[in-house]
C-alpha positions as CSV (number, residue, x, y, z in Angstrom):
1,X,62.4,87.2,78.6
2,X,65.3,86.3,80.9
3,X,67.1,89.3,82.6
4,X,70.2,89.3,84.7
5,X,70.3,91.9,87.5
6,X,73.7,92.5,89.1
7,X,73.6,96.0,90.7
8,X,73.6,95.6,94.4
9,X,72.1,99.1,95.1
10,X,69.1,98.1,93.1
11,X,68.8,94.8,94.9
12,X,69.4,96.1,98.4
13,X,67.0,99.1,98.3
14,X,63.2,98.4,98.2
15,X,61.1,100.8,96.2
16,X,59.3,101.7,93.0
17,X,62.2,100.5,90.9
18,X,61.8,97.0,92.1
19,X,58.0,97.1,91.7
20,X,58.5,98.3,88.1
21,X,61.0,95.5,87.2
22,X,59.1,92.6,88.8
23,X,55.7,93.8,87.3
24,X,57.0,93.3,83.7
25,X,56.7,89.5,83.6
26,X,60.5,89.1,83.1
27,X,62.3,86.0,84.4
28,X,64.9,87.8,86.6
29,X,68.0,86.3,88.0
30,X,70.3,88.2,90.4
31,X,74.1,88.1,91.1
32,X,76.0,90.4,93.4
33,X,78.2,92.7,91.3
34,X,80.5,93.9,90.2
35,X,81.0,90.8,88.1
36,X,84.3,90.1,86.4
37,X,84.8,88.8,82.9
38,X,85.5,85.2,83.9
39,X,82.2,84.8,85.8
40,X,80.2,86.6,83.1
41,X,81.5,84.4,80.4
42,X,80.0,81.3,82.2
43,X,76.5,82.7,82.3
44,X,75.9,85.6,79.9
45,X,74.6,83.5,77.0
46,X,71.5,82.6,79.0
47,X,70.1,86.1,79.2
48,X,68.2,88.3,76.8
49,X,69.1,91.5,78.8
50,X,71.2,92.7,81.7
51,X,70.7,95.5,84.2
52,X,74.3,95.9,85.4
53,X,76.4,98.0,87.6
54,X,80.2,98.2,87.2
55,X,80.5,94.7,85.7
56,X,83.2,93.8,83.2
57,X,81.5,93.7,79.8
58,X,84.5,93.1,77.6
59,X,84.3,92.2,73.9
60,X,84.7,88.5,74.8
61,X,81.7,88.8,77.2
62,X,79.5,90.6,74.7
63,X,80.4,88.2,71.9
64,X,79.6,85.2,74.1
65,X,76.3,86.8,75.0
66,X,75.3,87.4,71.4
67,X,76.1,83.8,70.5
68,X,73.4,83.0,73.0
69,X,70.4,85.2,73.7
70,X,71.9,88.6,74.7
71,X,70.2,91.6,73.0
72,X,70.3,94.5,75.5
73,X,72.7,96.0,78.1
74,X,71.2,98.5,80.5
75,X,73.6,100.2,82.9
76,X,72.3,101.2,86.3
77,X,74.2,104.5,86.8
78,X,76.1,106.8,84.6
79,X,79.6,105.5,83.9
80,X,80.1,103.3,80.9
81,X,83.9,102.8,81.2
82,X,83.5,99.1,82.1
83,X,81.5,98.3,79.0
84,X,83.3,97.9,75.6
85,X,81.1,100.2,73.6
86,X,82.9,99.5,70.4
87,X,82.2,95.8,70.8
88,X,78.6,96.4,71.7
89,X,78.3,98.4,68.5
90,X,80.1,95.7,66.5
91,X,77.6,93.1,67.7
92,X,74.6,95.3,67.5
93,X,73.8,95.3,71.2
94,X,72.3,98.7,72.3
95,X,73.7,100.1,75.6
96,X,71.8,102.5,77.8
97,X,72.7,104.4,81.0
98,X,71.1,106.7,83.5
99,X,72.5,110.2,83.2
100,X,71.5,113.2,85.4
101,X,69.8,111.3,88.1
102,X,72.3,110.9,90.9
103,X,73.8,114.4,91.1
104,X,72.1,115.4,94.3
105,X,73.2,112.3,96.2
106,X,76.8,112.4,94.9
107,X,77.3,116.1,95.5
108,X,75.9,115.8,99.0
109,X,78.4,112.9,99.6
110,X,81.3,115.1,98.5
111,X,80.3,117.7,101.0
112,X,79.7,115.0,103.7
113,X,83.3,113.8,103.2
114,X,84.6,117.3,103.3
115,X,82.8,118.2,106.5
116,X,83.8,114.9,108.1
117,X,87.5,115.5,107.3
118,X,87.7,119.2,108.1
119,X,85.8,118.8,111.4
120,X,87.5,115.5,112.3
121,X,84.1,113.8,112.7
122,X,85.6,110.4,111.9
123,X,88.4,110.7,114.4
124,X,86.2,112.1,117.2
125,X,83.5,109.5,116.7
126,X,86.0,106.7,117.1
127,X,87.6,108.5,120.0
128,X,84.4,108.9,121.9
129,X,83.4,105.3,121.2
130,X,86.6,104.1,122.9
131,X,85.8,106.2,126.0
132,X,88.0,109.2,125.3
133,X,87.0,112.8,125.3
134,X,89.9,114.1,123.2
135,X,88.9,117.1,121.2
136,X,90.5,118.1,117.9
137,X,90.4,121.6,116.4
138,X,88.7,121.6,113.0
139,X,88.4,124.0,110.1
140,X,85.6,125.9,108.4
141,X,85.1,125.6,104.7
142,X,83.5,129.0,104.2
143,X,85.9,131.2,102.3
144,X,87.9,128.3,100.9
145,X,88.3,127.8,97.2
146,X,86.9,124.6,95.7
147,X,88.1,123.5,92.2
148,X,85.6,121.3,90.4
149,X,87.2,119.2,87.6
150,X,84.3,118.2,85.4
151,X,81.1,120.3,85.2
152,X,78.7,117.6,84.3
153,X,75.5,117.1,86.2
154,X,77.3,116.2,89.5
155,X,79.9,119.0,89.1
156,X,77.2,121.6,88.5
157,X,75.2,120.5,91.5
158,X,78.3,120.6,93.7
159,X,79.1,124.1,92.4
160,X,75.7,125.4,93.4
161,X,75.9,123.8,96.9
162,X,79.5,124.9,97.5
163,X,78.7,128.5,96.5
164,X,75.7,128.4,98.9
165,X,78.0,127.4,101.7
166,X,80.2,130.4,101.1
167,X,83.0,128.8,99.1
168,X,84.7,130.4,96.1
169,X,84.0,128.0,93.2
170,X,86.3,127.4,90.2
171,X,85.1,125.0,87.5
172,X,86.9,123.3,84.6
173,X,85.5,121.2,81.8
174,X,86.5,120.6,78.2
175,X,83.0,121.9,77.3
176,X,81.9,125.3,78.5
177,X,78.2,125.4,79.3
178,X,77.4,129.1,78.8
179,X,73.8,128.7,79.8
180,X,74.7,127.3,83.2
181,X,77.5,129.8,83.8
182,X,75.2,132.7,82.9
183,X,72.6,131.5,85.3
184,X,75.1,130.8,88.1
185,X,77.6,133.6,87.7
186,X,79.1,132.8,91.1
187,X,80.9,129.9,89.4
188,X,84.1,131.0,87.8
189,X,84.9,128.9,84.7
190,X,88.7,128.5,84.2
191,X,90.1,127.7,80.8
192,X,93.0,125.7,82.2
193,X,93.0,123.0,84.8
194,X,96.3,124.4,85.9
195,X,94.4,127.3,87.5
196,X,92.7,124.8,89.8
197,X,95.9,123.2,90.7
198,X,97.4,126.5,91.6
199,X,94.4,128.2,93.5
200,X,92.2,125.5,95.0
201,X,92.1,124.5,98.7
202,X,89.8,121.6,97.7
203,X,89.8,119.7,94.4
204,X,86.8,117.5,93.5
205,X,87.0,115.1,90.6
206,X,83.9,114.5,88.4
207,X,85.3,112.8,85.2
208,X,84.8,109.5,83.5
209,X,87.8,107.1,83.4
210,X,89.3,107.1,79.9
211,X,92.8,106.6,78.6
212,X,93.2,110.4,78.7
213,X,92.0,110.8,82.3
214,X,93.7,107.8,83.8
215,X,96.1,109.1,86.5
216,X,95.0,112.6,85.9
217,X,96.3,113.3,89.4
218,X,99.8,112.1,88.7
219,X,103.1,112.4,90.5
220,X,103.9,115.4,88.3
221,X,100.7,117.1,89.3
222,X,101.1,116.3,93.0
223,X,104.7,117.4,93.3
224,X,105.0,120.2,90.8
225,X,101.6,121.7,90.2
226,X,99.6,121.7,93.4
227,X,100.4,125.0,95.2
228,X,98.1,125.1,98.3
229,X,98.3,121.5,99.8
230,X,94.7,120.9,98.8
231,X,92.2,118.3,100.0
232,X,91.5,116.0,97.1
233,X,88.0,114.4,96.8
234,X,87.2,111.6,94.3
235,X,83.6,110.3,93.8
236,X,84.2,109.5,90.2
237,X,86.6,106.7,89.4
238,X,89.6,105.4,91.3
239,X,91.9,105.2,88.3
240,X,91.9,109.0,88.0
241,X,94.5,109.1,90.8
242,X,97.9,107.6,91.0
243,X,97.6,106.0,94.4
244,X,101.3,105.5,95.2
245,X,102.1,109.1,94.1
246,X,99.2,110.3,96.3
247,X,100.5,108.5,99.4
248,X,103.9,110.1,98.8
249,X,102.2,113.4,98.4
250,X,100.4,113.1,101.7
251,X,103.6,112.1,103.5
252,X,105.5,115.1,101.9
253,X,102.5,117.4,102.7
254,X,101.8,118.2,99.1
255,X,98.2,117.0,99.7
256,X,96.3,117.6,102.9
257,X,93.9,114.7,102.6
258,X,92.3,112.3,100.1
259,X,88.6,111.6,100.5
260,X,87.4,108.9,98.1
261,X,84.3,107.0,97.4
262,X,86.0,104.9,94.7
263,X,89.1,102.7,94.3
264,X,91.0,101.4,91.3
265,X,89.8,97.9,92.3
266,X,86.3,97.3,93.7
267,X,85.4,95.7,96.0
268,X,88.5,96.7,98.0
269,X,91.4,94.2,97.8
270,X,93.0,93.0,101.0
271,X,96.3,94.7,99.9
272,X,94.7,98.0,99.0
273,X,97.5,100.5,99.4
274,X,95.3,103.4,100.5
275,X,93.7,101.5,103.4
276,X,95.0,102.6,106.8
277,X,96.9,105.6,105.5
278,X,96.7,108.8,107.6
279,X,94.5,111.6,106.2
280,X,92.7,109.2,103.8
281,X,88.9,108.6,104.2
282,X,87.5,105.8,102.0
283,X,83.8,105.0,101.6
284,X,82.6,101.9,99.7
285,X,81.2,103.6,96.5
286,X,78.1,104.8,98.1
287,X,77.9,108.3,96.7
288,X,74.7,107.6,94.9
289,X,73.4,105.0,97.3
290,X,70.4,106.9,98.8
291,X,66.8,105.7,98.7
292,X,65.9,108.6,96.5
293,X,68.7,108.2,94.0
294,X,68.5,104.4,93.8
295,X,64.8,104.6,93.0
296,X,65.4,107.2,90.3
297,X,68.3,105.3,88.8
298,X,66.6,101.9,89.1
299,X,63.4,103.1,87.5
300,X,65.3,104.8,84.6
301,X,67.3,101.6,84.0
302,X,64.1,99.5,83.9
303,X,62.3,102.0,81.7
304,X,65.3,102.0,79.4
305,X,65.0,98.3,79.0
306,X,61.2,98.4,78.5
307,X,61.7,101.0,75.7
308,X,64.4,98.8,74.0
309,X,62.1,95.8,74.1
310,X,59.0,97.8,72.8
311,X,61.0,99.3,70.0
312,X,62.5,96.0,68.8
């Protein structure tokens, strides 16, 4: 069976996930993702299965694949917004993903970004490297209110960690997990996202990108609903935030900082509007890129493929 592997985290990180994949006897080709529709259209028909990252699996790609050999799509990671699930169903191509395996790594990355920004670590590192001894005054996060938008696996893990650090935790989700909230009663569930906009010193986004969530953080939200000049953190999807409105909000001091691991276009374009803007920290979508998380996600993705093959 011929398999296309495009996730760079999987390829770049040695471990049990690679051992598992290459012990199956598959004929594995690799490309460096994320792969856009045009490139996939030229190769997809050659493969029985793909283990993909954030590649562009449009209806055209899936149709072309099925006209060739394509039978399975296995997503390395959680988000499925780059895969046309309706088309996959239409052409009888099962799609799997890897939920609830990267929450520790991503939640730690959120806090790493927050500590970096509030203690000016990035500025002071660069300053010292240039031979300076300039010292900034930072801020503590203890006692601050963090609003977590999306209480899935990552949001819940962040809630637990934030509370342990002495933060007041507000959580919002369209589904209320009573079991979690009973166990962790230090997390205050709010029925309206407006409460987070009004009360949070830090807002962390943990939502999929859908037509309903696109530009959730809009000009209207930034200029009319945010009350405390919050720090905004995004380790979910770049399209959740209106970038141009955000830049205006930073300049007008409606937002204190934007700490993001994701962009609307990845890899970053040369004309990315967020690059070089004061009080913005960008990391290159590495929230789940730890040895531990990569091995968990990679092994799950391969095992998902093995199960699909065995059950067919």
